[in-house]
N, C-alpha and C positions, 0 to 999 in steps of 0.2 A: 261775573262781572268783572271788566277789565280794570286792570292795577290804577291807572290813572283816575276812572270814574269812582272807583274803592278810597281812596286816597283826598276826593274831594268832599264825597259824601261824610266823610269822618270828621271833616272841617265845619260842616255845617252844626248849628243849633236847633235843636227841633222841639216847637213846643205844639200842645195840645191843647183845647178847649173843646170844650163840651158845652154843648146849648140843648136846651130843654124846649121842645115845642113847643109847651104848652105859656113859658112866658119868654120864649127869644124868639117866636113867629118870624116876629119883624126883620131880624138881624136873619133869620136864615132864609127867608125870602130874598132878601137885599142879595145876600151873598150869591143864592142859587140863580138869581138874575144876571149876576156877572159873567163873564168870561176868560176871566183873572181875579178867582178871589185872592190868591196871596197877594198881588198887587194892589189891590182894593185894600186890604187890610193893612198893608204897609202905610200907603197913601195916608190912610186915615191916623195911622198911629204918630205919622209923620206930624202930619196937622197938628193933632193934639198934644204933642210935644212943642211944636213951634208957639201956640197959643198958652201953653203952660209957662215958657218963657218968656214971654211977653208980660204977663201978668206978673212976674218978681219983680 
């Protein structure tokens, strides 16, 4: 890996999520239908944060 990419990778926070096909099939199907899983998750979380702030 080149040095600039290695430096960039070190600055990232990685989060693992485990999904159970028996319980989370709807989530798995929805993510699998997306071309941009990371973008979809970020968008959903930002919307959730926005709604949570409006409730307070």
